[in-house]
PDB file of N, CA, C, O and CB in Angstrom:
ATOM      1  N   MET A   1     113.987  60.868 124.353  1.00  0.00           N
ATOM      2  CA  MET A   1     112.829  61.090 123.506  1.00  0.00           C
ATOM      3  C   MET A   1     113.067  62.338 122.651  1.00  0.00           C
ATOM      4  O   MET A   1     113.508  63.364 123.167  1.00  0.00           O
ATOM      5  CB  MET A   1     111.538  61.236 124.360  1.00  0.00           C
ATOM      6  N   THR A   2     112.785  62.258 121.376  1.00  0.00           N
ATOM      7  CA  THR A   2     112.981  63.368 120.453  1.00  0.00           C
ATOM      8  C   THR A   2     111.685  64.140 120.310  1.00  0.00           C
ATOM      9  O   THR A   2     110.627  63.560 120.069  1.00  0.00           O
ATOM     10  CB  THR A   2     113.471  62.868 119.079  1.00  0.00           C
ATOM     11  N   GLU A   3     111.775  65.466 120.462  1.00  0.00           N
ATOM     12  CA  GLU A   3     110.595  66.307 120.262  1.00  0.00           C
ATOM     13  C   GLU A   3     110.427  66.593 118.787  1.00  0.00           C
ATOM     14  O   GLU A   3     111.401  66.719 118.044  1.00  0.00           O
ATOM     15  CB  GLU A   3     110.705  67.626 121.060  1.00  0.00           C
ATOM     16  N   ARG A   4     109.178  66.691 118.377  1.00  0.00           N
ATOM     17  CA  ARG A   4     108.898  67.034 116.985  1.00  0.00           C
ATOM     18  C   ARG A   4     108.503  68.487 116.902  1.00  0.00           C
ATOM     19  O   ARG A   4     107.585  68.922 117.598  1.00  0.00           O
ATOM     20  CB  ARG A   4     107.790  66.137 116.397  1.00  0.00           C
ATOM     21  N   PHE A   5     109.172  69.234 116.074  1.00  0.00           N
ATOM     22  CA  PHE A   5     108.848  70.633 115.841  1.00  0.00           C
ATOM     23  C   PHE A   5     108.357  70.759 114.408  1.00  0.00           C
ATOM     24  O   PHE A   5     108.999  70.259 113.485  1.00  0.00           O
ATOM     25  CB  PHE A   5     110.079  71.564 116.106  1.00  0.00           C
ATOM     26  N   PRO A   6     107.225  71.423 114.216  1.00  0.00           N
ATOM     27  CA  PRO A   6     106.741  71.607 112.847  1.00  0.00           C
ATOM     28  C   PRO A   6     107.707  72.503 112.079  1.00  0.00           C
ATOM     29  O   PRO A   6     108.374  73.358 112.662  1.00  0.00           O
ATOM     30  CB  PRO A   6     105.312  72.213 112.841  1.00  0.00           C
ATOM     31  N   ASN A   7     107.774  72.296 110.761  1.00  0.00           N
ATOM     32  CA  ASN A   7     108.639  73.176 109.975  1.00  0.00           C
ATOM     33  C   ASN A   7     107.978  74.544 109.842  1.00  0.00           C
ATOM     34  O   ASN A   7     106.824  74.728 110.228  1.00  0.00           O
ATOM     35  CB  ASN A   7     108.929  72.567 108.573  1.00  0.00           C
ATOM     36  N   ALA A   8     108.708  75.482 109.302  1.00  0.00           N
ATOM     37  CA  ALA A   8     108.213  76.863 109.207  1.00  0.00           C
ATOM     38  C   ALA A   8     106.927  76.946 108.391  1.00  0.00           C
ATOM     39  O   ALA A   8     106.030  77.718 108.729  1.00  0.00           O
ATOM     40  CB  ALA A   8     109.279  77.767 108.582  1.00  0.00           C
ATOM     41  N   ASP A   9     106.827  76.154 107.316  1.00  0.00           N
ATOM     42  CA  ASP A   9     105.606  76.180 106.506  1.00  0.00           C
ATOM     43  C   ASP A   9     104.405  75.674 107.296  1.00  0.00           C
ATOM     44  O   ASP A   9     103.316  76.238 107.191  1.00  0.00           O
ATOM     45  CB  ASP A   9     105.790  75.339 105.239  1.00  0.00           C
ATOM     46  N   ASP A  10     104.588  74.618 108.084  1.00  0.00           N
ATOM     47  CA  ASP A  10     103.488  74.110 108.909  1.00  0.00           C
ATOM     48  C   ASP A  10     103.030  75.172 109.902  1.00  0.00           C
ATOM     49  O   ASP A  10     101.830  75.350 110.114  1.00  0.00           O
ATOM     50  CB  ASP A  10     103.916  72.831 109.658  1.00  0.00           C
ATOM     51  N   SER A  11     103.972  75.871 110.505  1.00  0.00           N
ATOM     52  CA  SER A  11     103.632  76.922 111.469  1.00  0.00           C
ATOM     53  C   SER A  11     102.904  78.068 110.785  1.00  0.00           C
ATOM     54  O   SER A  11     101.917  78.582 111.312  1.00  0.00           O
ATOM     55  CB  SER A  11     104.897  77.444 112.166  1.00  0.00           C
ATOM     56  N   ALA A  12     103.383  78.468 109.619  1.00  0.00           N
ATOM     57  CA  ALA A  12     102.737  79.554 108.879  1.00  0.00           C
ATOM     58  C   ALA A  12     101.323  79.165 108.480  1.00  0.00           C
ATOM     59  O   ALA A  12     100.403  79.977 108.574  1.00  0.00           O
ATOM     60  CB  ALA A  12     103.554  79.921 107.633  1.00  0.00           C
ATOM     61  N   LEU A  13     101.146  77.928 108.037  1.00  0.00           N
ATOM     62  CA  LEU A  13      99.825  77.445 107.650  1.00  0.00           C
ATOM     63  C   LEU A  13      98.879  77.448 108.849  1.00  0.00           C
ATOM     64  O   LEU A  13      97.727  77.866 108.730  1.00  0.00           O
ATOM     65  CB  LEU A  13      99.923  76.032 107.050  1.00  0.00           C
ATOM     66  N   ALA A  14      99.352  76.994 109.978  1.00  0.00           N
ATOM     67  CA  ALA A  14      98.527  76.968 111.194  1.00  0.00           C
ATOM     68  C   ALA A  14      98.134  78.380 111.610  1.00  0.00           C
ATOM     69  O   ALA A  14      96.986  78.616 111.984  1.00  0.00           O
ATOM     70  CB  ALA A  14      99.277  76.268 112.345  1.00  0.00           C
ATOM     71  N   ARG A  15      99.069  79.317 111.551  1.00  0.00           N
ATOM     72  CA  ARG A  15      98.752  80.704 111.936  1.00  0.00           C
ATOM     73  C   ARG A  15      97.733  81.315 110.993  1.00  0.00           C
ATOM     74  O   ARG A  15      96.809  81.997 111.437  1.00  0.00           O
ATOM     75  CB  ARG A  15     100.024  81.565 111.954  1.00  0.00           C
ATOM     76  N   LEU A  16      97.888  81.079 109.691  1.00  0.00           N
ATOM     77  CA  LEU A  16      96.926  81.607 108.728  1.00  0.00           C
ATOM     78  C   LEU A  16      95.532  81.047 108.995  1.00  0.00           C
ATOM     79  O   LEU A  16      94.544  81.779 108.937  1.00  0.00           O
ATOM     80  CB  LEU A  16      97.364  81.277 107.293  1.00  0.00           C
ATOM     81  N   ARG A  17      95.453  79.764 109.286  1.00  0.00           N
ATOM     82  CA  ARG A  17      94.143  79.147 109.549  1.00  0.00           C
ATOM     83  C   ARG A  17      93.485  79.727 110.796  1.00  0.00           C
ATOM     84  O   ARG A  17      92.268  79.907 110.832  1.00  0.00           O
ATOM     85  CB  ARG A  17      94.293  77.632 109.703  1.00  0.00           C
ATOM     86  N   VAL A  18      94.280  80.017 111.805  1.00  0.00           N
ATOM     87  CA  VAL A  18      93.733  80.624 113.030  1.00  0.00           C
ATOM     88  C   VAL A  18      93.298  82.068 112.760  1.00  0.00           C
ATOM     89  O   VAL A  18      92.230  82.490 113.203  1.00  0.00           O
ATOM     90  CB  VAL A  18      94.783  80.584 114.178  1.00  0.00           C
ATOM     91  N   ASP A  19      94.119  82.814 112.039  1.00  0.00           N
ATOM     92  CA  ASP A  19      93.849  84.234 111.815  1.00  0.00           C
ATOM     93  C   ASP A  19      92.748  84.502 110.793  1.00  0.00           C
ATOM     94  O   ASP A  19      92.145  85.575 110.804  1.00  0.00           O
ATOM     95  CB  ASP A  19      95.102  84.912 111.370  1.00  0.00           C
ATOM     96  N   PHE A  20      92.482  83.548 109.917  1.00  0.00           N
ATOM     97  CA  PHE A  20      91.480  83.736 108.862  1.00  0.00           C
ATOM     98  C   PHE A  20      90.524  82.546 108.817  1.00  0.00           C
ATOM     99  O   PHE A  20      90.541  81.772 107.860  1.00  0.00           O
ATOM    100  CB  PHE A  20      92.163  83.926 107.488  1.00  0.00           C
ATOM    101  N   PRO A  21      89.692  82.399 109.847  1.00  0.00           N
ATOM    102  CA  PRO A  21      88.811  81.228 109.930  1.00  0.00           C
ATOM    103  C   PRO A  21      87.696  81.201 108.880  1.00  0.00           C
ATOM    104  O   PRO A  21      87.050  80.168 108.704  1.00  0.00           O
ATOM    105  CB  PRO A  21      88.195  81.169 111.292  1.00  0.00           C
ATOM    106  N   GLY A  22      87.465  82.287 108.197  1.00  0.00           N
ATOM    107  CA  GLY A  22      86.449  82.325 107.156  1.00  0.00           C
ATOM    108  C   GLY A  22      86.917  81.733 105.837  1.00  0.00           C
ATOM    109  O   GLY A  22      86.163  81.691 104.864  1.00  0.00           O
ATOM    110  N   HIS A  23      88.160  81.278 105.808  1.00  0.00           N
ATOM    111  CA  HIS A  23      88.736  80.672 104.610  1.00  0.00           C
ATOM    112  C   HIS A  23      89.238  79.269 104.923  1.00  0.00           C
ATOM    113  O   HIS A  23      89.631  78.972 106.051  1.00  0.00           O
ATOM    114  CB  HIS A  23      89.882  81.543 104.054  1.00  0.00           C
ATOM    115  N   ARG A  24      89.219  78.417 103.916  1.00  0.00           N
ATOM    116  CA  ARG A  24      89.916  77.127 103.992  1.00  0.00           C
ATOM    117  C   ARG A  24      91.272  77.368 103.343  1.00  0.00           C
ATOM    118  O   ARG A  24      91.343  77.767 102.180  1.00  0.00           O
ATOM    119  CB  ARG A  24      89.100  75.939 103.268  1.00  0.00           C
ATOM    120  N   ILE A  25      92.342  77.129 104.084  1.00  0.00           N
ATOM    121  CA  ILE A  25      93.686  77.480 103.619  1.00  0.00           C
ATOM    122  C   ILE A  25      94.540  76.220 103.537  1.00  0.00           C
ATOM    123  O   ILE A  25      94.566  75.408 104.462  1.00  0.00           O
ATOM    124  CB  ILE A  25      94.346  78.529 104.561  1.00  0.00           C
ATOM    125  N   TRP A  26      95.234  76.072 102.418  1.00  0.00           N
ATOM    126  CA  TRP A  26      96.069  74.893 102.217  1.00  0.00           C
ATOM    127  C   TRP A  26      97.170  75.208 101.210  1.00  0.00           C
ATOM    128  O   TRP A  26      97.215  76.293 100.631  1.00  0.00           O
ATOM    129  CB  TRP A  26      95.218  73.692 101.738  1.00  0.00           C
ATOM    130  N   ARG A  27      98.056  74.232 101.015  1.00  0.00           N
ATOM    131  CA  ARG A  27      99.102  74.324  99.998  1.00  0.00           C
ATOM    132  C   ARG A  27      98.686  73.478  98.803  1.00  0.00           C
ATOM    133  O   ARG A  27      98.224  72.349  98.963  1.00  0.00           O
ATOM    134  CB  ARG A  27     100.486  73.859 100.560  1.00  0.00           C
ATOM    135  N   SER A  28      98.850  74.022  97.623  1.00  0.00           N
ATOM    136  CA  SER A  28      98.595  73.227  96.425  1.00  0.00           C
ATOM    137  C   SER A  28      99.745  72.233  96.239  1.00  0.00           C
ATOM    138  O   SER A  28     100.819  72.379  96.823  1.00  0.00           O
ATOM    139  CB  SER A  28      98.437  74.143  95.163  1.00  0.00           C
ATOM    140  N   VAL A  29      99.491  71.236  95.422  1.00  0.00           N
ATOM    141  CA  VAL A  29     100.515  70.242  95.117  1.00  0.00           C
ATOM    142  C   VAL A  29     100.827  70.354  93.625  1.00  0.00           C
ATOM    143  O   VAL A  29      99.932  70.295  92.783  1.00  0.00           O
ATOM    144  CB  VAL A  29     100.044  68.782  95.503  1.00  0.00           C
ATOM    145  N   ARG A  30     102.108  70.517  93.320  1.00  0.00           N
ATOM    146  CA  ARG A  30     102.549  70.663  91.938  1.00  0.00           C
ATOM    147  C   ARG A  30     102.552  69.317  91.227  1.00  0.00           C
ATOM    148  O   ARG A  30     102.430  68.269  91.860  1.00  0.00           O
ATOM    149  CB  ARG A  30     103.942  71.292  91.883  1.00  0.00           C
ATOM    150  N   GLY A  31     102.690  69.357  89.924  1.00  0.00           N
ATOM    151  CA  GLY A  31     102.701  68.142  89.119  1.00  0.00           C
ATOM    152  C   GLY A  31     103.803  67.163  89.498  1.00  0.00           C
ATOM    153  O   GLY A  31     103.673  65.956  89.295  1.00  0.00           O
ATOM    154  N   ASP A  32     104.897  67.700  90.055  1.00  0.00           N
ATOM    155  CA  ASP A  32     105.999  66.822  90.447  1.00  0.00           C
ATOM    156  C   ASP A  32     105.855  66.313  91.880  1.00  0.00           C
ATOM    157  O   ASP A  32     106.748  65.645  92.400  1.00  0.00           O
ATOM    158  CB  ASP A  32     107.319  67.551  90.296  1.00  0.00           C
ATOM    159  N   GLY A  33     104.715  66.635  92.519  1.00  0.00           N
ATOM    160  CA  GLY A  33     104.443  66.153  93.871  1.00  0.00           C
ATOM    161  C   GLY A  33     104.908  67.064  94.988  1.00  0.00           C
ATOM    162  O   GLY A  33     104.572  66.841  96.151  1.00  0.00           O
ATOM    163  N   ARG A  34     105.683  68.095  94.647  1.00  0.00           N
ATOM    164  CA  ARG A  34     106.131  69.033  95.679  1.00  0.00           C
ATOM    165  C   ARG A  34     105.030  70.042  96.002  1.00  0.00           C
ATOM    166  O   ARG A  34     104.127  70.273  95.198  1.00  0.00           O
ATOM    167  CB  ARG A  34     107.412  69.767  95.225  1.00  0.00           C
ATOM    168  N   LEU A  35     105.120  70.638  97.192  1.00  0.00           N
ATOM    169  CA  LEU A  35     104.149  71.663  97.574  1.00  0.00           C
ATOM    170  C   LEU A  35     104.341  72.895  96.704  1.00  0.00           C
ATOM    171  O   LEU A  35     105.461  73.265  96.353  1.00  0.00           O
ATOM    172  CB  LEU A  35     104.287  72.030  99.073  1.00  0.00           C
ATOM    173  N   GLY A  36     103.215  73.522  96.364  1.00  0.00           N
ATOM    174  CA  GLY A  36     103.250  74.697  95.492  1.00  0.00           C
ATOM    175  C   GLY A  36     102.698  75.925  96.180  1.00  0.00           C
ATOM    176  O   GLY A  36     103.090  76.259  97.298  1.00  0.00           O
ATOM    177  N   ASP A  37     101.781  76.595  95.499  1.00  0.00           N
ATOM    178  CA  ASP A  37     101.236  77.851  95.971  1.00  0.00           C
ATOM    179  C   ASP A  37     100.421  77.698  97.251  1.00  0.00           C
ATOM    180  O   ASP A  37     100.007  76.604  97.634  1.00  0.00           O
ATOM    181  CB  ASP A  37     100.389  78.466  94.901  1.00  0.00           C
ATOM    182  N   TRP A  38     100.213  78.827  97.884  1.00  0.00           N
ATOM    183  CA  TRP A  38      99.385  78.929  99.086  1.00  0.00           C
ATOM    184  C   TRP A  38      98.006  79.381  98.633  1.00  0.00           C
ATOM    185  O   TRP A  38      97.882  80.369  97.908  1.00  0.00           O
ATOM    186  CB  TRP A  38     100.004  79.926 100.150  1.00  0.00           C
ATOM    187  N   VAL A  39      96.965  78.663  99.055  1.00  0.00           N
ATOM    188  CA  VAL A  39      95.611  78.866  98.537  1.00  0.00           C
ATOM    189  C   VAL A  39      94.633  79.076  99.683  1.00  0.00           C
ATOM    190  O   VAL A  39      94.713  78.411 100.716  1.00  0.00           O
ATOM    191  CB  VAL A  39      95.172  77.668  97.675  1.00  0.00           C
ATOM    192  N   ALA A  40      93.708  80.014  99.486  1.00  0.00           N
ATOM    193  CA  ALA A  40      92.629  80.243 100.453  1.00  0.00           C
ATOM    194  C   ALA A  40      91.308  80.287  99.697  1.00  0.00           C
ATOM    195  O   ALA A  40      91.155  81.053  98.746  1.00  0.00           O
ATOM    196  CB  ALA A  40      92.856  81.568 101.263  1.00  0.00           C
ATOM    197  N   THR A  41      90.367  79.471 100.118  1.00  0.00           N
ATOM    198  CA  THR A  41      89.032  79.450  99.532  1.00  0.00           C
ATOM    199  C   THR A  41      88.059  80.041 100.538  1.00  0.00           C
ATOM    200  O   THR A  41      88.036  79.642 101.702  1.00  0.00           O
ATOM    201  CB  THR A  41      88.610  78.003  99.127  1.00  0.00           C
ATOM    202  N   LEU A  42      87.265  80.984 100.086  1.00  0.00           N
ATOM    203  CA  LEU A  42      86.322  81.686 100.951  1.00  0.00           C
ATOM    204  C   LEU A  42      85.151  80.783 101.336  1.00  0.00           C
ATOM    205  O   LEU A  42      84.512  80.182 100.472  1.00  0.00           O
ATOM    206  CB  LEU A  42      85.808  82.951 100.260  1.00  0.00           C
ATOM    207  N   HIS A  43      84.879  80.692 102.626  1.00  0.00           N
ATOM    208  CA  HIS A  43      83.736  79.932 103.123  1.00  0.00           C
ATOM    209  C   HIS A  43      82.725  80.819 103.836  1.00  0.00           C
ATOM    210  O   HIS A  43      81.565  80.437 103.990  1.00  0.00           O
ATOM    211  CB  HIS A  43      84.207  78.839 104.060  1.00  0.00           C
ATOM    212  N   ASP A  44      83.151  81.991 104.267  1.00  0.00           N
ATOM    213  CA  ASP A  44      82.274  82.940 104.957  1.00  0.00           C
ATOM    214  C   ASP A  44      82.324  84.258 104.192  1.00  0.00           C
ATOM    215  O   ASP A  44      83.350  84.938 104.223  1.00  0.00           O
ATOM    216  CB  ASP A  44      82.701  83.136 106.465  1.00  0.00           C
ATOM    217  N   PRO A  45      81.244  84.638 103.506  1.00  0.00           N
ATOM    218  CA  PRO A  45      81.256  85.862 102.707  1.00  0.00           C
ATOM    219  C   PRO A  45      81.596  87.125 103.501  1.00  0.00           C
ATOM    220  O   PRO A  45      81.988  88.132 102.912  1.00  0.00           O
ATOM    221  CB  PRO A  45      79.923  86.040 102.057  1.00  0.00           C
ATOM    222  N   ALA A  46      81.456  87.088 104.796  1.00  0.00           N
ATOM    223  CA  ALA A  46      81.827  88.236 105.620  1.00  0.00           C
ATOM    224  C   ALA A  46      83.343  88.360 105.765  1.00  0.00           C
ATOM    225  O   ALA A  46      83.835  89.377 106.256  1.00  0.00           O
ATOM    226  CB  ALA A  46      81.180  88.123 106.997  1.00  0.00           C
ATOM    227  N   ALA A  47      84.087  87.336 105.343  1.00  0.00           N
ATOM    228  CA  ALA A  47      85.537  87.315 105.533  1.00  0.00           C
ATOM    229  C   ALA A  47      86.320  87.771 104.300  1.00  0.00           C
ATOM    230  O   ALA A  47      87.530  87.980 104.387  1.00  0.00           O
ATOM    231  CB  ALA A  47      85.972  85.928 105.912  1.00  0.00           C
ATOM    232  N   GLY A  48      85.656  87.926 103.164  1.00  0.00           N
ATOM    233  CA  GLY A  48      86.371  88.319 101.957  1.00  0.00           C
ATOM    234  C   GLY A  48      85.428  88.521 100.795  1.00  0.00           C
ATOM    235  O   GLY A  48      84.208  88.454 100.945  1.00  0.00           O
ATOM    236  N   VAL A  49      86.013  88.771  99.622  1.00  0.00           N
ATOM    237  CA  VAL A  49      85.188  89.021  98.433  1.00  0.00           C
ATOM    238  C   VAL A  49      85.497  88.062  97.291  1.00  0.00           C
ATOM    239  O   VAL A  49      84.591  87.705  96.538  1.00  0.00           O
ATOM    240  CB  VAL A  49      85.384  90.445  97.960  1.00  0.00           C
ATOM    241  N   GLU A  50      86.733  87.641  97.141  1.00  0.00           N
ATOM    242  CA  GLU A  50      87.114  86.714  96.073  1.00  0.00           C
ATOM    243  C   GLU A  50      86.909  85.282  96.536  1.00  0.00           C
ATOM    244  O   GLU A  50      87.236  84.959  97.678  1.00  0.00           O
ATOM    245  CB  GLU A  50      88.583  86.937  95.643  1.00  0.00           C
ATOM    246  N   PRO A  51      86.379  84.419  95.687  1.00  0.00           N
ATOM    247  CA  PRO A  51      86.143  83.036  96.105  1.00  0.00           C
ATOM    248  C   PRO A  51      87.429  82.255  96.374  1.00  0.00           C
ATOM    249  O   PRO A  51      87.451  81.370  97.230  1.00  0.00           O
ATOM    250  CB  PRO A  51      85.341  82.323  95.053  1.00  0.00           C
ATOM    251  N   THR A  52      88.491  82.578  95.651  1.00  0.00           N
ATOM    252  CA  THR A  52      89.767  81.895  95.843  1.00  0.00           C
ATOM    253  C   THR A  52      90.906  82.903  95.713  1.00  0.00           C
ATOM    254  O   THR A  52      90.923  83.726  94.798  1.00  0.00           O
ATOM    255  CB  THR A  52      89.937  80.738  94.820  1.00  0.00           C
ATOM    256  N   VAL A  53      91.843  82.823  96.633  1.00  0.00           N
ATOM    257  CA  VAL A  53      93.032  83.682  96.616  1.00  0.00           C
ATOM    258  C   VAL A  53      94.249  82.761  96.583  1.00  0.00           C
ATOM    259  O   VAL A  53      94.364  81.848  97.401  1.00  0.00           O
ATOM    260  CB  VAL A  53      93.074  84.657  97.871  1.00  0.00           C
ATOM    261  N   ILE A  54      95.155  83.003  95.639  1.00  0.00           N
ATOM    262  CA  ILE A  54      96.349  82.171  95.491  1.00  0.00           C
ATOM    263  C   ILE A  54      97.578  83.070  95.483  1.00  0.00           C
ATOM    264  O   ILE A  54      97.633  84.058  94.751  1.00  0.00           O
ATOM    265  CB  ILE A  54      96.282  81.314  94.190  1.00  0.00           C
ATOM    266  N   ARG A  55      98.559  82.719  96.302  1.00  0.00           N
ATOM    267  CA  ARG A  55      99.816  83.463  96.350  1.00  0.00           C
ATOM    268  C   ARG A  55     100.974  82.473  96.441  1.00  0.00           C
ATOM    269  O   ARG A  55     100.772  81.297  96.745  1.00  0.00           O
ATOM    270  CB  ARG A  55      99.838  84.455  97.554  1.00  0.00           C
ATOM    271  N   THR A  56     102.179  82.954  96.178  1.00  0.00           N
ATOM    272  CA  THR A  56     103.345  82.078  96.141  1.00  0.00           C
ATOM    273  C   THR A  56     103.986  81.831  97.499  1.00  0.00           C
ATOM    274  O   THR A  56     104.781  80.902  97.641  1.00  0.00           O
ATOM    275  CB  THR A  56     104.359  82.651  95.228  1.00  0.00           C
ATOM    276  N   ASP A  57     103.655  82.643  98.503  1.00  0.00           N
ATOM    277  CA  ASP A  57     104.253  82.447  99.827  1.00  0.00           C
ATOM    278  C   ASP A  57     103.268  82.872 100.909  1.00  0.00           C
ATOM    279  O   ASP A  57     102.308  83.586 100.618  1.00  0.00           O
ATOM    280  CB  ASP A  57     105.578  83.243  99.959  1.00  0.00           C
ATOM    281  N   PRO A  58     103.488  82.447 102.153  1.00  0.00           N
ATOM    282  CA  PRO A  58     102.512  82.727 103.212  1.00  0.00           C
ATOM    283  C   PRO A  58     102.370  84.206 103.539  1.00  0.00           C
ATOM    284  O   PRO A  58     101.281  84.654 103.896  1.00  0.00           O
ATOM    285  CB  PRO A  58     102.894  81.987 104.454  1.00  0.00           C
ATOM    286  N   GLU A  59     103.445  84.969 103.424  1.00  0.00           N
ATOM    287  CA  GLU A  59     103.359  86.400 103.718  1.00  0.00           C
ATOM    288  C   GLU A  59     102.474  87.111 102.701  1.00  0.00           C
ATOM    289  O   GLU A  59     101.669  87.969 103.063  1.00  0.00           O
ATOM    290  CB  GLU A  59     104.759  87.033 103.732  1.00  0.00           C
ATOM    291  N   ALA A  60     102.624  86.755 101.441  1.00  0.00           N
ATOM    292  CA  ALA A  60     101.787  87.353 100.397  1.00  0.00           C
ATOM    293  C   ALA A  60     100.329  86.947 100.573  1.00  0.00           C
ATOM    294  O   ALA A  60      99.430  87.758 100.354  1.00  0.00           O
ATOM    295  CB  ALA A  60     102.285  86.940  99.003  1.00  0.00           C
ATOM    296  N   LEU A  61     100.088  85.701 100.964  1.00  0.00           N
ATOM    297  CA  LEU A  61      98.710  85.269 101.199  1.00  0.00           C
ATOM    298  C   LEU A  61      98.119  86.019 102.382  1.00  0.00           C
ATOM    299  O   LEU A  61      96.958  86.425 102.335  1.00  0.00           O
ATOM    300  CB  LEU A  61      98.646  83.749 101.443  1.00  0.00           C
ATOM    301  N   ARG A  62      98.885  86.207 103.428  1.00  0.00           N
ATOM    302  CA  ARG A  62      98.405  86.963 104.593  1.00  0.00           C
ATOM    303  C   ARG A  62      98.008  88.380 104.182  1.00  0.00           C
ATOM    304  O   ARG A  62      96.933  88.854 104.549  1.00  0.00           O
ATOM    305  CB  ARG A  62      99.489  87.011 105.699  1.00  0.00           C
ATOM    306  N   ARG A  63      98.869  89.056 103.424  1.00  0.00           N
ATOM    307  CA  ARG A  63      98.546  90.427 102.990  1.00  0.00           C
ATOM    308  C   ARG A  63      97.279  90.442 102.142  1.00  0.00           C
ATOM    309  O   ARG A  63      96.430  91.318 102.307  1.00  0.00           O
ATOM    310  CB  ARG A  63      99.721  91.035 102.192  1.00  0.00           C
ATOM    311  N   ALA A  64      97.150  89.478 101.240  1.00  0.00           N
ATOM    312  CA  ALA A  64      95.965  89.411 100.379  1.00  0.00           C
ATOM    313  C   ALA A  64      94.705  89.156 101.201  1.00  0.00           C
ATOM    314  O   ALA A  64      93.660  89.745 100.925  1.00  0.00           O
ATOM    315  CB  ALA A  64      96.133  88.311  99.319  1.00  0.00           C
ATOM    316  N   LEU A  65      94.790  88.287 102.207  1.00  0.00           N
ATOM    317  CA  LEU A  65      93.614  87.999 103.030  1.00  0.00           C
ATOM    318  C   LEU A  65      93.262  89.174 103.934  1.00  0.00           C
ATOM    319  O   LEU A  65      92.090  89.378 104.249  1.00  0.00           O
ATOM    320  CB  LEU A  65      93.851  86.749 103.875  1.00  0.00           C
ATOM    321  N   GLU A  66      94.247  89.942 104.351  1.00  0.00           N
ATOM    322  CA  GLU A  66      93.959  91.161 105.104  1.00  0.00           C
ATOM    323  C   GLU A  66      93.216  92.162 104.225  1.00  0.00           C
ATOM    324  O   GLU A  66      92.271  92.809 104.677  1.00  0.00           O
ATOM    325  CB  GLU A  66      95.260  91.786 105.648  1.00  0.00           C
ATOM    326  N   GLU A  67      93.644  92.289 102.968  1.00  0.00           N
ATOM    327  CA  GLU A  67      92.944  93.159 102.021  1.00  0.00           C
ATOM    328  C   GLU A  67      91.531  92.651 101.765  1.00  0.00           C
ATOM    329  O   GLU A  67      90.588  93.440 101.701  1.00  0.00           O
ATOM    330  CB  GLU A  67      93.720  93.252 100.697  1.00  0.00           C
ATOM    331  N   GLU A  68      91.384  91.347 101.619  1.00  0.00           N
ATOM    332  CA  GLU A  68      90.066  90.744 101.426  1.00  0.00           C
ATOM    333  C   GLU A  68      89.141  91.090 102.596  1.00  0.00           C
ATOM    334  O   GLU A  68      87.990  91.480 102.397  1.00  0.00           O
ATOM    335  CB  GLU A  68      90.190  89.213 101.275  1.00  0.00           C
ATOM    336  N   ARG A  69      89.661  90.940 103.815  1.00  0.00           N
ATOM    337  CA  ARG A  69      88.875  91.241 105.010  1.00  0.00           C
ATOM    338  C   ARG A  69      88.459  92.714 105.021  1.00  0.00           C
ATOM    339  O   ARG A  69      87.316  93.039 105.341  1.00  0.00           O
ATOM    340  CB  ARG A  69      89.677  90.901 106.284  1.00  0.00           C
ATOM    341  N   ASP A  70      89.394  93.601 104.669  1.00  0.00           N
ATOM    342  CA  ASP A  70      89.078  95.029 104.631  1.00  0.00           C
ATOM    343  C   ASP A  70      87.995  95.330 103.604  1.00  0.00           C
ATOM    344  O   ASP A  70      87.085  96.114 103.875  1.00  0.00           O
ATOM    345  CB  ASP A  70      90.331  95.841 104.318  1.00  0.00           C
ATOM    346  N   GLN A  71      88.085  94.717 102.433  1.00  0.00           N
ATOM    347  CA  GLN A  71      87.078  94.937 101.396  1.00  0.00           C
ATOM    348  C   GLN A  71      85.713  94.415 101.825  1.00  0.00           C
ATOM    349  O   GLN A  71      84.694  95.056 101.568  1.00  0.00           O
ATOM    350  CB  GLN A  71      87.505  94.268 100.092  1.00  0.00           C
ATOM    351  N   ALA A  72      85.687  93.268 102.472  1.00  0.00           N
ATOM    352  CA  ALA A  72      84.412  92.715 102.946  1.00  0.00           C
ATOM    353  C   ALA A  72      83.798  93.625 104.004  1.00  0.00           C
ATOM    354  O   ALA A  72      82.584  93.826 104.020  1.00  0.00           O
ATOM    355  CB  ALA A  72      84.613  91.292 103.518  1.00  0.00           C
ATOM    356  N   GLU A  73      84.628  94.173 104.886  1.00  0.00           N
ATOM    357  CA  GLU A  73      84.119  95.093 105.913  1.00  0.00           C
ATOM    358  C   GLU A  73      83.583  96.373 105.285  1.00  0.00           C
ATOM    359  O   GLU A  73      82.561  96.898 105.725  1.00  0.00           O
ATOM    360  CB  GLU A  73      85.223  95.429 106.928  1.00  0.00           C
ATOM    361  N   GLN A  74      84.267  96.881 104.256  1.00  0.00           N
ATOM    362  CA  GLN A  74      83.784  98.072 103.572  1.00  0.00           C
ATOM    363  C   GLN A  74      82.450  97.815 102.899  1.00  0.00           C
ATOM    364  O   GLN A  74      81.557  98.662 102.952  1.00  0.00           O
ATOM    365  CB  GLN A  74      84.800  98.544 102.549  1.00  0.00           C
ATOM    366  N   ARG A  75      82.301  96.666 102.272  1.00  0.00           N
ATOM    367  CA  ARG A  75      81.025  96.309 101.631  1.00  0.00           C
ATOM    368  C   ARG A  75      79.908  96.216 102.661  1.00  0.00           C
ATOM    369  O   ARG A  75      78.788  96.661 102.411  1.00  0.00           O
ATOM    370  CB  ARG A  75      81.153  94.973 100.874  1.00  0.00           C
ATOM    371  N   ALA A  76      80.213  95.637 103.818  1.00  0.00           N
ATOM    372  CA  ALA A  76      79.201  95.488 104.851  1.00  0.00           C
ATOM    373  C   ALA A  76      78.765  96.855 105.390  1.00  0.00           C
ATOM    374  O   ALA A  76      77.585  97.062 105.674  1.00  0.00           O
ATOM    375  CB  ALA A  76      79.732  94.610 105.990  1.00  0.00           C
ATOM    376  N   ARG A  77      79.705  97.775 105.528  1.00  0.00           N
ATOM    377  CA  ARG A  77      79.361  99.122 106.016  1.00  0.00           C
ATOM    378  C   ARG A  77      78.546  99.892 104.990  1.00  0.00           C
ATOM    379  O   ARG A  77      77.723 100.729 105.361  1.00  0.00           O
ATOM    380  CB  ARG A  77      80.631  99.909 106.362  1.00  0.00           C
ATOM    381  N   ALA A  78      78.758  99.626 103.708  1.00  0.00           N
ATOM    382  CA  ALA A  78      78.051 100.346 102.642  1.00  0.00           C
ATOM    383  C   ALA A  78      76.598  99.908 102.534  1.00  0.00           C
ATOM    384  O   ALA A  78      75.791 100.608 101.922  1.00  0.00           O
ATOM    385  CB  ALA A  78      78.751 100.133 101.305  1.00  0.00           C
ATOM    386  N   ARG A  79      76.253  98.782 103.107  1.00  0.00           N
ATOM    387  CA  ARG A  79      74.873  98.290 102.989  1.00  0.00           C
ATOM    388  C   ARG A  79      73.933  99.033 103.886  1.00  0.00           C
ATOM    389  O   ARG A  79      72.737  98.741 103.905  1.00  0.00           O
ATOM    390  CB  ARG A  79      74.803  96.823 103.304  1.00  0.00           C
TER     391      ARG A  79
END
């Protein structure tokens, strides 16, 4: 029996979804049908400030979502 292992992108996508549950996170699809940018749409205003965050790779999206979370926390403390 052959085991199935997700590719690195699938693993990165799963980790981002677990770590940032206030966003819907997915890969865009380019005009040629290949996967494109990494996209996060805000669903919980406590989790970020921008409605949509787009980056070219999962590491950049993670950094951007961490910044989003920090900004949302700062806004909440200022209230």
